[in-house]
N, C-alpha and C positions, 0 to 999 in steps of 0.2 A: 591311478596315482592322484593324490590330493595335492593341490596347489593353493597356498594362502596368499592373497593379494591384499595389501594394506591400502584401503581407499579412504582413509580418514582425511578430513580437510586440513590442508596446510595453508594458512592465510587464505588467499582467494583462489589458490590452485589445488587441484586434486592430485594426490600421489606425488607431491613435490619431493618427498624423501626418496621415493623409488626412482624418480627422474635423475636426481643428483647421483644416486648410487649407480644408475646405468651409465651416465656420462663419465663417472669416475672409473668404472670398470672397463669401459671400452674407449678410453681416452685416445689411444693410438689410432684406432680406426676412425674416430670422429675427427681427429686432426688431419688425417689423410683426406677425408671427405671434404673438409673445409678448404684444404689446399686445392683440391680439384675444382671446387665451386668458385674459388677466388680467381682461377685462371680464366674462367669463362665470364667474369663479371667486370664491368668497367670500374676503374679505381674511384671515379667520382661517385659511383653508386655502391661503394663497398660497404657502407654502414647501413645494414638492413638485415632482416631475418632471411633464412635460407632453408629450403627443403633439401635434405641430404639423404643419401641411401648408403647402407652398409650391407655388403654381401652376407646372406644368411649363414653361410658357412663359417663366418667369423664370429657369429653369435652362439655357436653350439656350446652347450655346457654339459658336463657329465651328469647323468641321472641314473637312478636305480629303477630296474624293471623286473617283472616276474616272467621268466621263461616258461613256455608251456611244458617242454620236455616230453619224452615218450612219443607214442604213436597216437595221432588224433584222426578221427574220421568225421567228415561233415557231409551233409546232404544239401545239394543246391537244387532248388525246384526249377522245373522247366528245362532240365538238361537233356539234350538230344545228341550230344557229340562225344561225351566222355563216359567211360565205365570205370568201375573200381580198379585202382592201380595205375590209372593214367596220370601223367604229370602235366599240370597246367602251365603253359609258358607265361613268363612275366610280360605284362603289357608294355608296349613300347611307348616312347614319348615321356613327357614330364611337365612340370610347371612352366608356364610361360615367362619370358623375360621382357616382353614388350610387343611392339607391333612386328608383323612379318609372318612368314609362313612357318610351318613346322620344321624343326631341325632334323638333320639326318643322323645325329649322334644317338647312340643307344643309352647313354648315361642319363640318369635322372637329374633334374635340376630343380632349384627352388627360387622363388621370387626374392628379390632384395628387400631388406627391412628399411622402410622409408619413414622418416619423422622430420619434424621441423625444429630447427634451432631458433631461439629468439635472437633479436638484434644484440642484446647484451652477451648472450652465450657465444654467438658467432664472433663478435669482436674480441671476446676473451681468448678464444682459440687463435684468432688471427694475429693478435699481438702478444701471445703468451711469452715467447722467448726473445722479445725485443726490449730494449731499454735505452734511455738517453745516457750515453756513457759519461762517466766521471761526475755524476750528479751529486755534488757535495753541498752541505749547508755552510756557507761562509759566515753568515750573520743572521741572527734571529731578528727579522725585520718587524717593525710595528705595523699592524694592520688595523682595519676598522672593526674587525671582529675581536670580541673579548670573551674571556671565560671567568667564572667566579672561582676564587681560590681562598682557602683558609689563611688567615693572617693573625693567629694568636687570639688574644682576648682583649676586651675593652671594658671600661667602667661604666659605659652608657650604651643604651640600645633599647630595643623593643622587648616586651615580656616574652614574646615567642622565641627570642634568641638567648634567653637566660641559660647559662651552662650550670646545671644544678651541682654536679660533682665539684667543679672548680669553685663555685660559690661556697659550698659547705666546707671545702678544704680551707678556704680563706677564713671562714667564720671560726673554725676550730683553731686555726693558728692564732687568730686575734684573741680568742678567749684564753688560750694558754699563755699568751704574752701578757694580757691584762691582769689575769688572776695569779700570776706567779708570785708577785710581792705579797698581796693579801693572804695567799695560801700559806706562805712561810710564817707570816705574823700570826695567823690563826693556829698553826701547829704549835708555835712557841707559847701562845696564850693558853691553849688547852693543857699543855704540860705544866705551866705555872699554876693553873686552876687545880689540877690534880694534886700538886704538892701542897697547896694552901689548904685543901680539904683534909689533908692528913694531919696538919698541925694546928688549924684554927677551928674555933667553934662555928656552928652553922649560922649564928647571928652576928658574926664578926663583920664590920663594914668593909674590910679589905677583900673578904671573900665575895661580897656582893658586887664590888667594883670589878673583880676579875670575871665574874659571870657576865656583867654588862658588856665588858670589852669583847668577850667571845661572841656574844649575840650580835654585836655591832659588826664584827668582821664577817660573820656568816651572812648577815643581811647585805653587806656590801658586795660579797661574792655573788649572791643570788640576784642582785639588781643588774648584773651584766647581762645584756640581751643575748639570746641564743644565736640570732643572726641580725645583722645591722645592714641598712642600705649601703654602707661603705663596703660590705663584703661581696655584694653582687658583682658577678662577672658575666659578660655577654660574649657569645661567639662572634668573632670579627671576620668578615669576608670582604675581600677587595677584588676589583676587576683588573685583570692583567691581560695584555695582548696575547693572542694565540701565536705560538712560534710558527714561522713558515719561511721557506727559502725562496728568495726572489730569483727568477730565471727569465732571461730574455733570449729569444731565438731570432736571428737575422736570416732573411731569405733574399738571396741575390740571384737575379736572372738576367741573361743576355737577351735583348729584344732587337738586336741590330738586323741589318739586311741579310747577313750570312745565316741567320737563324730562320730557316723556312718554317712554314706552318706546321709541318710534321715534327720538327725539332721543338718548336714552341709547345706543341701539344704534349710531347713527352715530358718536357720540363714542367709544364703545368700539372701533369698527372703526378709527377714526383713530389711536388710541393703540396698537392692536395692530400696525398698519402701521408706526408710528413705532418700536415696540419691536423689530420684526423688523429694521428698517433699522439701528438703533443697534447691535444685537448682531452684525450682519453686518459693519459698517464698523469698529467699535472694540471690540477685545477686552477692554479694561479700562475700564469705565464704570459708574458707580453711578446707579441710578434711584431717585427719591423720588416716591411717589404720594400726592397730597393731594386728597381729595374734600370738598365743602362744600355746605351749604345755608345755614341761619342761623349755623352754627358749622362750623369746619374740623377735619378729622381726618387725621392721617397713617396710612395703612393699607398693608398688603402688596398684592402684585399681584393675588392672588385676590379679596380684598375690594374692591379698586378696580374690577374689572371685573364683579363679580357682586352686590354688596350693593345694596339699594334703600333710599332715604330719601324723606321727604316734608317739606313745610313751605315757608317762604319762602326768600328768597335774599339773602345778604349776602356779596358777592364779596370784600369787603375782609378778611373773616376768613381766607380762604385766603392772601391776599397778606401779611397780618401773620405767619401761620405760616411762609410761605416766607421772609420776611425773618429771622425768629428762627432758622430752621434754617441759613440761610446764615451768620449771625453765629456760631452755636455750633459748627457742624460743618464748614463749607466756607469757608475763608478765601479771599477773592478773589485774594490773591497766590499761592496754591498751586493753585487749581482753576479750570478752565474751566467756566463755568456756563451752562446752556441751560434755557429754560423753554418749555413748550407748554401752552396753556390752551384748554379747550373749554367753551363755555357757550351758552345760547340768548339771552344779552344782557339778559334780564329781571332787573332789579335795582332796589333802592330808589334813588330819584333822588339823595338826599343821599349815599348810599353810593357811587354812581358817581363823584361828585366826589372822594371820599376815595380811591377806587381810582386815579384819574388822578394825584393828588398823590403817592400811594405809589410808583407806577411811575416817574414823572418824576424825583422827588427822591431816592428810596432804592434801588429794586430795579434798574431798567434800567441805571444806571451801573455796577452790579456784575456784569452778565452780558454774555456775548458775543452772545447771540441770544435774542429773546423772540418766540414765534409764538403768535398768538391766532386761533382759529377760532370764528365765531359760527354756530350751527346754528339757522336760522329760515327759513321759507318766505316770510314777508312782508317788510315794511320793517325795516331794522335798528332795534334797540332803543337805549335811552338809553346803555347801556354802550358801544356801538359809537361813538357820536358823541364820547364823552369820550376814548376810546382814539385817535381820529383825531388829536387834538392831540399825543398822546404819539408817534405815528408821525411827525409832522412835525418833532418836536424831536430824535428819536433814530433814526438810520439802522439800528440793530440791532434795532428793533422792527418786526415785520411782522404784518399781519392780513388774513384772508380770510374769505369767507362761504360756508357750505355749506347748500344747500337740499334736496338729496336724496342718497341713497347713491352715485349716479353721480358726484357732485362730489368725493368723498373723495380719489380718486387724483389728479385734476388739481390740486386745491388743495394736496395734499401735495407734489406735484412743484413747484408754484409757490413754496411756502414754503421748500423745501429744494433748490432748483436750484443749480447751480454758480455761484459768484459770479465776475464778471469780474475778471481780475487787473490 
């Protein structure tokens, strides 16, 4: 059977078209392999290439073959055990699947098909069905990037920008407008000359004056230039800002004494995953990191993930700081605002009520989406029950519970899954 393989160069890679066709054809198998690989990889190291394997049975394709048919006889040299008519038993065993001894099964097996996904391909499958909910363009904001855009025509410019068609159209219109009067006079003069030729002698002075008038009008019309500098038109281009939507993501994390190292590590991993996701989907987005115990502090990314604090918990301090930053730096009319909060839910009882009031009355109406994750192995804490009423009142408020590191990715997918249109 003949197989044709296209090995023509595609950019710097060989068989790029075949690779894209393979990934498209076996998309479901590749996605499952990516999910298996993600479970065994640290979230902080998620952005990288990966060798994945697909069972060979999933790659089987129908093909045409030629059956021998009929009765066939063959001669095997060196045969000392069989004679004509004997049936040769099928050999036991099969292809290996890795290290270890031989299997006891009589079924034949095949090796898995192993290939490597690039970092870009791995992240494409990893984030394929995720999105930042309710991403709307509130306002086309001015940016430092501009693009050239046509803006009609101008009477001045460089010769390279002359618009020939527009210039000739203007010249034609000018000639029609300028010659309209003389053309009418010429037509009347020619008719008068024809009448005089019928009634006057060739030497008559009146006939000579009529001819001179016709010649003068023709000369006047011919003296009008075909194109004049006034007719030239140049293509005009102006710089306009590229439209882009402004988005800011607030990351709030509890770093109080009730948040032990394991809980902090889970929270950090959740925000690392969120950070990777945001940087992949949206090129222009601002991140604001706020950590809190009894008091809230705005920090940079390094301090947010690495610094350690101790003490009690006053969640409302972070919410007050969030509201102040929104008012001072991010107007709701110009920015799409998203908030993600991670906490163990342990908070002063009276302060939890204050948090609910702040969210319901002040913060949530200003944002497009607010995601809260509570990191606890036992029953939900008091903050969770206060937030339940917020979730009932505002559809853009979502909350999930994380008990172990294995829940990070499923919870993240649930919070940021694609919304039904």
